[in-house]
C-alpha positions as a Markdown table, in Angstrom:
| # | Residue | x | y | z |
|---|---|---|---|---|
| 1 | Met | -0.1 | 0.1 | 0.0 |
| 2 | Gly | 2.3 | 2.8 | -0.6 |
| 3 | Asp | 3.9 | 4.8 | -3.2 |
| 4 | Ser | 3.4 | 1.9 | -5.7 |
| 5 | Arg | 0.0 | 1.9 | -5.7 |
| 6 | Arg | -1.6 | 4.1 | -8.1 |
| 7 | Pro | -5.5 | 5.2 | -7.9 |
| 8 | Lys | -7.0 | 3.5 | -11.2 |
| 9 | Thr | -9.2 | 6.5 | -12.0 |
| 10 | Gln | -8.7 | 9.9 | -12.4 |
| 11 | Glu | -10.8 | 13.0 | -11.0 |
| 12 | Gly | -13.3 | 12.8 | -13.4 |
| 13 | Asn | -14.1 | 9.0 | -13.4 |
| 14 | Ala | -13.9 | 9.5 | -9.2 |
| 15 | Ile | -16.7 | 12.0 | -9.5 |
| 16 | Lys | -18.9 | 9.9 | -11.9 |
| 17 | Ser | -18.0 | 6.8 | -9.2 |
| 18 | Ile | -20.4 | 9.1 | -6.8 |
| 19 | Thr | -23.0 | 8.6 | -9.6 |
| 20 | Leu | -22.8 | 5.2 | -10.1 |
| 21 | Ser | -22.3 | 4.3 | -6.2 |
| 22 | Leu | -25.9 | 5.4 | -6.3 |
| 23 | Ser | -28.2 | 2.2 | -7.3 |
| 24 | Val | -31.6 | 4.6 | -8.1 |
| 25 | His | -31.5 | 4.9 | -12.0 |
| 26 | Ser | -33.3 | 8.1 | -11.8 |
| 27 | Val | -30.8 | 9.5 | -8.9 |
| 28 | Lys | -28.0 | 8.4 | -11.5 |
| 29 | Ser | -29.8 | 10.4 | -14.4 |
| 30 | Val | -30.2 | 13.9 | -11.8 |
| 31 | Val | -26.6 | 13.5 | -11.1 |
| 32 | Ser | -25.2 | 12.7 | -14.7 |
| 33 | Ile | -27.3 | 15.4 | -15.8 |
| 34 | Val | -25.6 | 17.5 | -13.7 |
| 35 | Leu | -21.9 | 16.5 | -14.0 |
| 36 | Ser | -22.2 | 16.1 | -18.3 |
| 37 | Arg | -22.7 | 20.2 | -18.3 |
| 38 | Val | -19.9 | 21.3 | -16.5 |
| 39 | Lys | -16.6 | 21.2 | -16.9 |
| 40 | Thr | -14.2 | 19.5 | -14.5 |
| 41 | Ser | -13.1 | 22.3 | -12.8 |
| 42 | Asp | -17.0 | 23.1 | -12.0 |
| 43 | Val | -16.9 | 19.6 | -10.0 |
| 44 | Lys | -16.3 | 21.0 | -7.1 |
| 45 | Ile | -19.4 | 23.4 | -7.0 |
| 46 | Cys | -21.6 | 20.6 | -8.4 |
| 47 | Leu | -20.5 | 18.4 | -5.5 |
| 48 | Lys | -21.8 | 20.8 | -3.1 |
| 49 | Leu | -25.1 | 21.4 | -4.7 |
| 50 | Ile | -25.9 | 17.5 | -5.5 |
| 51 | Pro | -26.9 | 16.9 | -1.8 |
| 52 | Cys | -29.4 | 19.6 | -2.0 |
| 53 | Leu | -31.1 | 18.4 | -5.1 |
| 54 | Ile | -31.0 | 14.7 | -4.1 |
| 55 | Leu | -32.1 | 12.7 | -1.6 |
| 56 | Ala | -32.7 | 9.0 | -2.3 |
| 57 | Gly | -31.9 | 6.0 | -1.1 |
| 58 | Pro | -30.4 | 2.8 | -2.6 |
| 59 | Leu | -33.0 | 1.1 | -1.7 |
| 60 | Gly | -36.0 | 3.0 | -2.3 |
| 61 | Pro | -37.7 | 5.3 | -5.4 |
| 62 | Val | -36.6 | 9.0 | -5.2 |
| 63 | Arg | -37.6 | 11.5 | -3.0 |
| 64 | Met | -36.7 | 14.6 | -3.8 |
| 65 | Met | -36.1 | 16.6 | -1.1 |
| 66 | Ala | -38.6 | 13.6 | 0.8 |
| 67 | Ala | -37.4 | 15.3 | 4.6 |
| 68 | Pro | -37.0 | 18.7 | 6.1 |
| 69 | Ile | -33.2 | 20.2 | 5.0 |
| 70 | Pro | -31.4 | 22.2 | 7.4 |
| 71 | Ala | -31.5 | 25.6 | 6.3 |
| 72 | Asn | -28.9 | 26.4 | 8.1 |
| 73 | Arg | -26.2 | 23.9 | 7.3 |
| 74 | Ser | -22.5 | 24.8 | 6.8 |
| 75 | Leu | -20.5 | 22.4 | 5.3 |
| 76 | Pro | -16.7 | 23.6 | 5.7 |
| 77 | Trp | -15.2 | 20.8 | 3.7 |
| 78 | Asp | -13.7 | 20.8 | -0.1 |
| 79 | Leu | -15.2 | 17.4 | -1.4 |
| 80 | Ala | -14.5 | 17.5 | -4.3 |
| 81 | Ala | -10.6 | 17.4 | -3.1 |
| 82 | Leu | -11.5 | 15.2 | -0.5 |
| 83 | Phe | -13.1 | 12.6 | -3.2 |
| 84 | Gln | -9.7 | 12.1 | -4.8 |
| 85 | Ala | -7.6 | 9.5 | -3.6 |
| 86 | Pro | -4.7 | 10.8 | -1.5 |
| 87 | Ala | -1.0 | 10.0 | -2.0 |
| 88 | Thr | 0.2 | 7.1 | 0.1 |
| 89 | His | 4.0 | 6.7 | 2.0 |
| 90 | Pro | 4.4 | 3.1 | 3.1 |
| 91 | Ser | 5.4 | 2.8 | 6.8 |
| 92 | Thr | 8.0 | 0.7 | 8.6 |
| 93 | Gln | 6.8 | 1.5 | 12.0 |
| 94 | Cys | 4.5 | -0.1 | 14.1 |
| 95 | Ala | 4.5 | -3.1 | 11.8 |
| 96 | Val | 2.4 | -5.8 | 12.1 |
| 97 | Pro | 2.5 | -9.3 | 10.0 |
| 98 | Gly | -0.4 | -9.5 | 7.8 |
| 99 | Met | -0.9 | -5.6 | 8.0 |
| 100 | His | 0.2 | -3.1 | 5.2 |
| 101 | Ala | 1.0 | 0.0 | 7.4 |
| 102 | Cys | 1.1 | 3.2 | 5.8 |
| 103 | Phe | 0.6 | 7.2 | 6.0 |
| 104 | Tyr | -1.8 | 8.7 | 3.9 |
| 105 | Glu | -1.9 | 13.2 | 3.4 |
| 106 | Gly | -4.6 | 14.7 | 4.8 |
| 107 | Leu | -5.4 | 18.3 | 5.3 |
| 108 | Glu | -3.3 | 21.1 | 5.5 |
| 109 | Phe | -2.9 | 22.1 | 9.7 |
| 110 | Lys | -1.1 | 25.3 | 10.6 |
| 111 | Ala | 0.0 | 25.7 | 6.6 |
| 112 | Arg | 1.8 | 22.5 | 6.7 |
| 113 | Pro | 0.5 | 19.0 | 5.7 |
| 114 | Thr | -0.8 | 16.5 | 7.4 |
| 115 | Trp | -0.1 | 12.3 | 7.4 |
| 116 | Val | -2.9 | 10.0 | 8.5 |
| 117 | Phe | -1.2 | 6.8 | 9.9 |
| 118 | Ala | -3.5 | 4.1 | 8.9 |
| 119 | Tyr | -3.5 | -0.4 | 8.7 |
| 120 | Tyr | -5.0 | -1.7 | 5.5 |
| 121 | Ala | -5.3 | -5.8 | 5.0 |
| 122 | Ala | -7.4 | -7.3 | 2.8 |
| 123 | Pro | -9.1 | -11.6 | 3.2 |
| 124 | Glu | -5.9 | -13.9 | 2.0 |
| 125 | Gly | -7.4 | -15.3 | -1.9 |
| 126 | Gln | -8.7 | -14.3 | -4.9 |
| 127 | Pro | -11.0 | -11.3 | -5.0 |
| 128 | Pro | -14.4 | -12.1 | -5.6 |
| 129 | Ala | -16.0 | -10.8 | -8.9 |
| 130 | Gly | -16.3 | -7.1 | -8.2 |
| 131 | Gly | -13.5 | -6.9 | -6.0 |
| 132 | Trp | -13.7 | -7.2 | -2.5 |
| 133 | Pro | -16.2 | -5.1 | -0.2 |
| 134 | Ala | -14.4 | -3.0 | 2.2 |
| 135 | Val | -15.0 | -1.4 | 5.5 |
| 136 | Val | -13.7 | 2.4 | 6.7 |
| 137 | Cys | -13.3 | 1.5 | 10.6 |
| 138 | Val | -12.7 | 4.7 | 13.0 |
| 139 | His | -11.6 | 4.3 | 16.6 |
| 140 | Gly | -13.1 | 6.2 | 19.5 |
| 141 | Gly | -11.3 | 8.4 | 22.3 |
| 142 | Gly | -8.5 | 7.1 | 23.4 |
| 143 | Gly | -8.0 | 4.9 | 20.8 |
| 144 | Thr | -6.2 | 4.2 | 17.4 |
| 145 | Ala | -5.3 | 2.4 | 14.3 |
| 146 | Tyr | -6.7 | -1.3 | 15.4 |
| 147 | Pro | -5.2 | -4.1 | 13.7 |
| 148 | Glu | -7.4 | -6.5 | 15.3 |
| 149 | Trp | -10.0 | -4.9 | 14.1 |
| 150 | Val | -8.8 | -5.0 | 10.2 |
| 151 | Lys | -8.5 | -8.9 | 10.4 |
| 152 | Thr | -12.0 | -9.3 | 12.3 |
| 153 | Trp | -13.0 | -7.6 | 9.3 |
| 154 | Asn | -10.9 | -9.8 | 7.5 |
| 155 | Arg | -12.1 | -13.0 | 8.8 |
| 156 | His | -16.2 | -11.9 | 7.7 |
| 157 | Gly | -14.4 | -11.4 | 4.0 |
| 158 | Tyr | -14.1 | -7.5 | 3.9 |
| 159 | Ala | -10.8 | -5.8 | 3.1 |
| 160 | Ala | -10.8 | -3.1 | 5.7 |
| 161 | Leu | -8.8 | 0.1 | 6.3 |
| 162 | Ala | -8.2 | 1.6 | 10.1 |
| 163 | Met | -6.6 | 5.0 | 10.6 |
| 164 | Asp | -5.7 | 7.4 | 13.7 |
| 165 | Val | -7.7 | 10.2 | 13.9 |
| 166 | Glu | -5.7 | 11.9 | 16.5 |
| 167 | Gly | -2.3 | 12.0 | 15.1 |
| 168 | His | -0.7 | 9.3 | 17.1 |
| 169 | Leu | 1.1 | 6.2 | 16.0 |
| 170 | Pro | -0.6 | 2.9 | 17.3 |
| 171 | Glu | 1.8 | 2.1 | 20.2 |
| 172 | Gly | 1.9 | 2.7 | 24.2 |
| 173 | Pro | -1.1 | 2.9 | 26.3 |
| 174 | Phe | -3.6 | 5.7 | 25.9 |
| 175 | Pro | -2.8 | 8.4 | 26.9 |
| 176 | Asn | 1.3 | 7.8 | 26.0 |
| 177 | Arg | 0.9 | 6.8 | 22.7 |
| 178 | Arg | 3.2 | 8.3 | 20.8 |
| 179 | Trp | 2.9 | 11.0 | 17.9 |
| 180 | His | 4.5 | 11.4 | 14.5 |
| 181 | Glu | 6.0 | 14.7 | 13.4 |
| 182 | Asn | 3.1 | 15.2 | 10.3 |
| 183 | Ala | 0.1 | 15.1 | 12.7 |
| 184 | Gly | -3.1 | 16.9 | 12.8 |
| 185 | Pro | -5.2 | 18.1 | 15.9 |
| 186 | Ser | -6.2 | 15.8 | 18.7 |
| 187 | Arg | -9.7 | 16.0 | 20.3 |
| 188 | Val | -9.6 | 18.7 | 23.1 |
| 189 | Met | -12.3 | 17.3 | 24.9 |
| 190 | Thr | -15.8 | 18.0 | 23.6 |
| 191 | Phe | -14.9 | 21.1 | 21.2 |
| 192 | Met | -13.2 | 22.7 | 23.2 |
| 193 | Asp | -11.1 | 24.3 | 20.3 |
| 194 | Ile | -14.4 | 26.1 | 18.8 |
| 195 | Glu | -12.6 | 29.3 | 19.3 |
| 196 | Leu | -10.0 | 28.2 | 16.2 |
| 197 | Ala | -10.4 | 28.8 | 12.8 |
| 198 | Asp | -12.6 | 25.9 | 11.2 |
| 199 | Arg | -9.0 | 24.1 | 9.8 |
| 200 | Glu | -7.4 | 24.1 | 13.0 |
| 201 | Gln | -10.0 | 22.1 | 14.8 |
| 202 | Trp | -10.2 | 18.6 | 15.6 |
| 203 | Phe | -13.8 | 17.6 | 13.9 |
| 204 | Tyr | -12.8 | 19.2 | 10.5 |
| 205 | His | -9.9 | 17.3 | 10.3 |
| 206 | Ala | -11.2 | 13.9 | 11.4 |
| 207 | Val | -14.4 | 13.8 | 9.2 |
| 208 | Ala | -11.8 | 15.0 | 6.3 |
| 209 | Asp | -9.3 | 11.7 | 7.4 |
| 210 | Val | -12.3 | 9.2 | 7.1 |
| 211 | Ile | -13.6 | 10.5 | 3.3 |
| 212 | Arg | -10.0 | 10.4 | 2.6 |
| 213 | Gly | -9.4 | 7.1 | 3.9 |
| 214 | His | -12.6 | 6.1 | 1.7 |
| 215 | Ser | -11.2 | 7.5 | -1.3 |
| 216 | Leu | -7.7 | 5.7 | -0.6 |
| 217 | Leu | -10.2 | 2.8 | -0.4 |
| 218 | Arg | -12.1 | 3.1 | -4.0 |
| 219 | Ser | -8.6 | 3.6 | -5.9 |
| 220 | Phe | -7.0 | 0.2 | -4.6 |
| 221 | Pro | -7.7 | -1.9 | -7.9 |
| 222 | Glu | -9.0 | -5.3 | -5.9 |
| 223 | Ile | -11.8 | -3.5 | -4.0 |
| 224 | Asn | -15.5 | -3.1 | -5.1 |
| 225 | Pro | -15.9 | 0.9 | -4.8 |
| 226 | Asp | -19.5 | 0.3 | -4.4 |
| 227 | Lys | -19.8 | -1.9 | -1.5 |
| 228 | Ile | -17.5 | -0.1 | 1.1 |
| 229 | Gly | -19.0 | 0.5 | 4.4 |
| 230 | Leu | -18.2 | 3.1 | 7.5 |
| 231 | Thr | -18.3 | 1.9 | 10.9 |
| 232 | Gly | -16.9 | 4.0 | 13.9 |
| 233 | Ile | -16.6 | 3.3 | 17.7 |
| 234 | Ser | -17.9 | 5.9 | 20.5 |
| 235 | Trp | -16.4 | 9.3 | 19.3 |
| 236 | Gly | -15.8 | 7.0 | 16.0 |
| 237 | Gly | -19.8 | 7.2 | 16.4 |
| 238 | Thr | -19.9 | 10.6 | 16.2 |
| 239 | Ile | -17.7 | 11.2 | 13.2 |
| 240 | Val | -19.2 | 8.8 | 11.3 |
| 241 | Ser | -22.6 | 10.1 | 11.9 |
| 242 | Ala | -21.5 | 12.7 | 10.5 |
| 243 | Val | -19.9 | 11.4 | 7.8 |
| 244 | Ala | -22.8 | 9.4 | 7.0 |
| 245 | Gly | -24.3 | 12.9 | 5.6 |
| 246 | Val | -21.3 | 14.2 | 3.8 |
| 247 | Asp | -20.4 | 11.7 | 1.7 |
| 248 | Pro | -22.9 | 9.7 | -0.2 |
| 249 | Arg | -20.6 | 7.2 | -1.5 |
| 250 | Phe | -20.8 | 4.6 | 1.8 |
| 251 | Ala | -22.8 | 1.9 | 0.7 |
| 252 | Phe | -23.7 | 1.6 | 4.6 |
| 253 | Val | -23.0 | 2.8 | 8.0 |
| 254 | Val | -22.7 | 1.5 | 11.4 |
| 255 | Pro | -22.1 | 4.0 | 14.4 |
| 256 | Val | -21.8 | 2.0 | 17.7 |
| 257 | Tyr | -22.6 | 4.3 | 20.3 |
| 258 | Gly | -21.9 | 7.5 | 18.9 |
| 259 | Cys | -24.3 | 9.8 | 17.5 |
| 260 | Gly | -25.7 | 13.2 | 17.1 |
| 261 | Phe | -27.7 | 16.3 | 19.1 |
| 262 | Met | -24.7 | 15.9 | 21.7 |
| 263 | His | -25.7 | 19.4 | 22.7 |
| 264 | Glu | -29.1 | 18.4 | 24.0 |
| 265 | Ser | -27.5 | 15.8 | 25.6 |
| 266 | Gly | -28.4 | 14.9 | 29.6 |
| 267 | Ser | -25.2 | 14.9 | 31.0 |
| 268 | Glu | -24.1 | 17.6 | 32.8 |
| 269 | Ala | -20.2 | 16.9 | 32.3 |
| 270 | Arg | -20.9 | 17.2 | 28.8 |
| 271 | Gln | -23.2 | 20.2 | 29.1 |
| 272 | Arg | -20.5 | 22.3 | 30.8 |
| 273 | Trp | -18.6 | 22.1 | 27.9 |
| 274 | Phe | -21.6 | 23.7 | 25.9 |
| 275 | Arg | -22.2 | 26.5 | 28.1 |
| 276 | Ala | -18.4 | 27.7 | 28.1 |
| 277 | Met | -19.4 | 28.1 | 24.6 |
| 278 | Ser | -20.3 | 31.8 | 22.9 |
| 279 | Gly | -23.5 | 32.1 | 21.3 |
| 280 | Glu | -21.8 | 32.4 | 17.9 |
| 281 | Gln | -19.8 | 29.4 | 18.7 |
| 282 | Leu | -22.5 | 27.4 | 19.8 |
| 283 | Gln | -23.8 | 28.0 | 16.5 |
| 284 | Ser | -21.0 | 27.3 | 14.6 |
| 285 | Tyr | -20.8 | 23.6 | 16.2 |
| 286 | Arg | -24.5 | 22.9 | 15.5 |
| 287 | Thr | -24.4 | 23.9 | 12.1 |
| 288 | Lys | -20.9 | 22.6 | 10.9 |
| 289 | Trp | -19.9 | 20.0 | 13.5 |
| 290 | Asp | -22.9 | 17.9 | 15.3 |
| 291 | Pro | -23.9 | 15.0 | 12.9 |
| 292 | Ser | -27.4 | 15.6 | 13.1 |
| 293 | Val | -27.5 | 19.0 | 10.7 |
| 294 | His | -25.9 | 16.3 | 8.4 |
| 295 | Leu | -28.0 | 13.3 | 9.4 |
| 296 | Pro | -30.6 | 14.0 | 6.8 |
| 297 | Phe | -28.8 | 14.0 | 3.8 |
| 298 | Ala | -27.7 | 10.7 | 5.4 |
| 299 | Gln | -29.7 | 7.5 | 2.4 |
| 300 | Met | -27.6 | 4.8 | 2.6 |
| 301 | Pro | -28.7 | 2.1 | 5.1 |
| 302 | Ile | -27.5 | 2.7 | 8.9 |
| 303 | Leu | -27.4 | 0.0 | 11.4 |
| 304 | Trp | -27.1 | 2.0 | 15.4 |
| 305 | Val | -25.8 | 0.3 | 17.7 |
| 306 | Asn | -26.2 | 0.6 | 21.8 |
| 307 | Gly | -26.7 | -0.4 | 25.4 |
| 308 | Ser | -29.5 | 0.5 | 27.1 |
| 309 | Asn | -27.5 | 2.5 | 29.7 |
| 310 | Asp | -24.4 | 4.2 | 27.8 |
| 311 | Ser | -23.1 | 7.4 | 28.8 |
| 312 | Phe | -21.6 | 8.2 | 25.7 |
| 313 | Gly | -24.2 | 7.4 | 23.3 |
| 314 | Glu | -27.9 | 8.4 | 25.7 |
| 315 | Leu | -30.9 | 7.0 | 24.5 |
| 316 | Gly | -32.5 | 10.3 | 24.2 |
| 317 | Ile | -30.2 | 11.6 | 21.6 |
| 318 | Trp | -29.0 | 8.4 | 20.3 |
| 319 | Gln | -32.7 | 7.6 | 18.9 |
| 320 | His | -33.1 | 11.3 | 18.0 |
| 321 | Ser | -30.5 | 10.6 | 15.3 |
| 322 | Ala | -31.7 | 7.5 | 14.4 |
| 323 | Leu | -35.1 | 8.8 | 13.4 |
| 324 | Thr | -33.3 | 12.0 | 11.9 |
| 325 | Ala | -31.1 | 10.0 | 9.3 |
| 326 | Thr | -33.4 | 9.4 | 5.9 |
| 327 | Gly | -32.3 | 6.3 | 4.8 |
| 328 | Pro | -33.3 | 2.5 | 5.8 |
| 329 | Arg | -32.5 | 2.4 | 9.5 |
| 330 | Thr | -31.8 | -0.3 | 12.0 |
| 331 | Leu | -31.9 | -0.3 | 15.7 |
| 332 | Cys | -29.9 | -2.7 | 17.9 |
| 333 | Leu | -30.1 | -2.1 | 21.5 |
| 334 | Arg | -28.8 | -4.2 | 23.9 |
| 335 | Leu | -29.4 | -4.6 | 27.9 |
| 336 | Arg | -26.2 | -3.6 | 29.6 |
| 337 | Met | -24.1 | -3.8 | 26.5 |
| 338 | Pro | -20.5 | -2.3 | 28.0 |
| 339 | His | -19.0 | 0.4 | 26.2 |
| 340 | Gly | -15.5 | -0.1 | 24.6 |
| 341 | His | -13.5 | -0.6 | 21.3 |
| 342 | Ala | -13.7 | -4.4 | 21.1 |
| 343 | Ala | -16.9 | -4.6 | 22.7 |
| 344 | Gly | -17.9 | -2.3 | 20.0 |
| 345 | Trp | -16.7 | -4.3 | 16.8 |
| 346 | Glu | -18.1 | -7.5 | 18.3 |
| 347 | Pro | -21.6 | -7.8 | 17.8 |
| 348 | Arg | -22.4 | -10.1 | 15.3 |
| 349 | Glu | -25.4 | -8.2 | 13.8 |
| 350 | Ile | -22.8 | -5.5 | 12.3 |
| 351 | Tyr | -21.6 | -8.6 | 10.0 |
| 352 | Ala | -24.9 | -9.8 | 9.2 |
| 353 | Phe | -26.0 | -6.4 | 8.2 |
| 354 | Ala | -22.7 | -5.8 | 6.3 |
| 355 | Asp | -23.4 | -9.0 | 4.4 |
| 356 | Ser | -27.1 | -8.0 | 3.6 |
| 357 | Ile | -25.9 | -4.9 | 1.9 |
| 358 | Thr | -23.0 | -6.1 | 0.3 |
| 359 | Lys | -23.3 | -9.9 | -0.4 |
| 360 | Gly | -26.9 | -10.4 | -0.4 |
| 361 | Ala | -27.3 | -12.6 | 2.4 |
| 362 | Leu | -30.3 | -13.0 | 4.7 |
| 363 | Pro | -31.2 | -9.5 | 6.2 |
| 364 | Leu | -31.4 | -8.7 | 9.8 |
| 365 | Pro | -35.3 | -9.2 | 11.6 |
| 366 | Val | -37.4 | -5.9 | 11.8 |
| 367 | Ala | -39.2 | -4.8 | 14.4 |
| 368 | Arg | -41.5 | -1.9 | 13.9 |
| 369 | Arg | -42.6 | 0.8 | 16.0 |
| 370 | Pro | -45.0 | -0.1 | 18.8 |
| 371 | Asp | -48.7 | 0.0 | 19.2 |
| 372 | Leu | -49.6 | 0.5 | 22.8 |
| 373 | Glu | -53.1 | -0.2 | 23.9 |
| 374 | Ala | -54.0 | 2.4 | 26.6 |
| 375 | Glu | -56.8 | 0.5 | 28.6 |
| 376 | Ser | -55.3 | -2.9 | 28.5 |
| 377 | Asn | -51.4 | -1.8 | 28.5 |
| 378 | Leu | -51.0 | -4.2 | 26.0 |
| 379 | Ala | -48.0 | -3.5 | 23.2 |
| 380 | Arg | -48.1 | -4.9 | 20.0 |
| 381 | Cys | -44.9 | -4.6 | 17.5 |
| 382 | Lys | -44.9 | -5.5 | 13.7 |
| 383 | Thr | -42.1 | -7.6 | 12.6 |
| 384 | Gln | -40.6 | -9.0 | 9.8 |
| 385 | Gly | -38.6 | -11.7 | 9.3 |
| 386 | Lys | -38.7 | -15.2 | 10.8 |
| 387 | Ile | -38.3 | -14.4 | 14.7 |
| 388 | Thr | -37.3 | -17.1 | 17.1 |
| 389 | Lys | -37.8 | -15.1 | 20.3 |
| 390 | Ala | -38.5 | -11.8 | 21.2 |
| 391 | Glu | -38.4 | -9.6 | 24.6 |
| 392 | Leu | -40.1 | -6.6 | 25.9 |
| 393 | Cys | -37.4 | -4.5 | 27.8 |
| 394 | Tyr | -38.3 | -1.9 | 29.9 |
| 395 | Thr | -37.4 | 0.5 | 33.0 |
| 396 | Thr | -39.9 | 1.9 | 35.9 |
| 397 | Gln | -37.6 | 4.8 | 36.5 |
| 398 | Asp | -37.6 | 8.0 | 35.5 |
| 399 | Gly | -34.1 | 10.2 | 34.9 |
| 400 | Ala | -30.9 | 10.2 | 33.4 |
| 401 | Trp | -30.8 | 7.3 | 31.1 |
| 402 | Pro | -27.5 | 5.7 | 31.9 |
| 403 | Thr | -28.8 | 5.4 | 35.5 |
| 404 | Arg | -31.8 | 4.0 | 34.9 |
| 405 | Thr | -32.6 | 0.2 | 35.7 |
| 406 | Trp | -34.0 | -2.0 | 32.8 |
| 407 | Ala | -35.5 | -5.4 | 33.3 |
| 408 | Ser | -37.0 | -7.6 | 30.4 |
| 409 | Leu | -39.5 | -10.0 | 30.0 |
| 410 | Pro | -40.9 | -12.5 | 27.4 |
| 411 | Cys | -43.3 | -12.1 | 24.6 |
| 412 | Gly | -45.4 | -14.0 | 22.5 |
| 413 | Val | -43.9 | -14.4 | 18.9 |
| 414 | Asn | -46.6 | -14.8 | 15.9 |
| 415 | Pro | -45.3 | -14.8 | 12.4 |
| 416 | Asp | -45.6 | -11.0 | 11.9 |
| 417 | Glu | -45.9 | -9.4 | 15.4 |
| 418 | Val | -44.6 | -10.0 | 18.7 |
| 419 | Ser | -46.7 | -8.4 | 22.0 |
| 420 | Ala | -46.5 | -8.2 | 25.6 |
| 421 | Thr | -48.4 | -6.5 | 28.4 |
| 422 | Ile | -46.6 | -3.9 | 30.1 |
| 423 | Pro | -46.0 | -3.8 | 33.4 |
| 424 | Gln | -47.4 | -1.2 | 35.3 |
| 425 | Ala | -45.3 | 2.0 | 36.5 |
| 426 | Thr | -43.1 | 1.7 | 33.4 |
| 427 | Thr | -41.9 | 4.9 | 32.0 |
| 428 | Ala | -40.1 | 3.8 | 28.7 |
| 429 | Phe | -39.9 | 0.4 | 26.8 |
| 430 | Phe | -38.7 | -1.5 | 23.4 |
| 431 | Phe | -39.1 | -4.1 | 22.4 |
| 432 | Asn | -36.0 | -6.5 | 21.2 |
| 433 | Val | -36.2 | -9.5 | 18.5 |
| 434 | Ser | -34.1 | -12.3 | 17.8 |
| 435 | Asp | -33.8 | -15.0 | 14.5 |
| 436 | Ser | -32.4 | -18.2 | 14.3 |
| 437 | Arg | -28.9 | -16.6 | 14.0 |
| 438 | Asp | -29.1 | -15.4 | 17.3 |
| 439 | Cys | -29.0 | -12.0 | 15.4 |
| 440 | Leu | -30.8 | -9.3 | 17.6 |
| 441 | Thr | -32.6 | -5.7 | 16.5 |
| 442 | Ser | -34.4 | -3.6 | 18.4 |
| 443 | Ser | -38.0 | -1.8 | 17.7 |
| 444 | Glu | -38.2 | 2.7 | 18.2 |
| 445 | Leu | -37.7 | 3.3 | 22.2 |
| 446 | Ile | -41.1 | 4.4 | 23.4 |
| 447 | Glu | -41.9 | 6.7 | 26.3 |
| 448 | Ile | -44.7 | 6.8 | 28.7 |
| 449 | Lys | -45.9 | 9.6 | 30.1 |
| 450 | Val | -46.8 | 8.3 | 34.0 |
| 451 | Arg | -50.1 | 9.9 | 35.2 |
């Protein structure tokens, strides 16, 4: 993965691939018409216009302006530049057997170019027709480029690229990992670099690093550019939630724990950072960085993974984020799922979801939004797929989501519905359904106002 690798497309073809990655014919037509009538030098302008023209997902018909568009969204990134494959530089540092270690070029920081460390590997053997499906892996706070994460995706039949988005090399324990001389900015708590110019802020570079990593993967001849997904854990989940609405080329996205609407968090520890911002700084954050302003543009299938008591992706803002994205969505909400990198890439649902998108495998089971009969307290939830097990998950407490105690009870399972009587004093509930693979998905969370 060094300098000998050459992108298989030039600028025009790379831009055209954005069109080809959208599988709906009418979407292709709109994009193709726009691109066919402009010069290459005008592509930058077109790329900023296309997301405003098209809100169509790969699994459904064209829906022009189908969702409310944030009128105040600001895109500080040069997408035309980010959609080109970056130059790479081979690295002998932090070598791992079977892995290609390299630096790829990021954006400028303080008038100098940055490099991003990454691991890359593809499964053993010949790639399938069209090339390997692939995944971009984005770590969370305190994390780095994890070769184990790449290997996990390789075992499932995917090439994978994992980068460090905080300027570290993947050696030593956090917080003592070694910086490299071409590092970009690192994260400063919760957006505490907001007073700096956009191009000096960490989130600006983190999003750009992910998009450039995607462009790099698309340039490899062994990769199928139409079957590249994106996943991130914790802070990485927040990054990919934003990227989902900025880079429409991804086939699927899996945020784990992380989400948007962070400024609406119920966490006092998090709120103090937002209270420290001026009104102008908070407005800048909300219109540029928070994923909530980008998610209405996210039209690819998204699997949202979280734990019931997670303190980073609190249930309120997590579900709000999931419902804000306008493409197909699937929820996977496990009771008391631990928070961590290994815990975040472990769930089998992530790989089954990816297979259903890129390999035509069996989709995950579906649990619709539940209906509650007020008089009988009977909750019903329409389902899709062969459900073998279901449970009602509920809490009788209120207050902060991470501190609530959750319980569960088995449900009646019918061919297209599960149901259960809601216990007295329940304040919130959701259904979890599983299939014969023991793959679990969740309904929407329903809050009940206790009289």
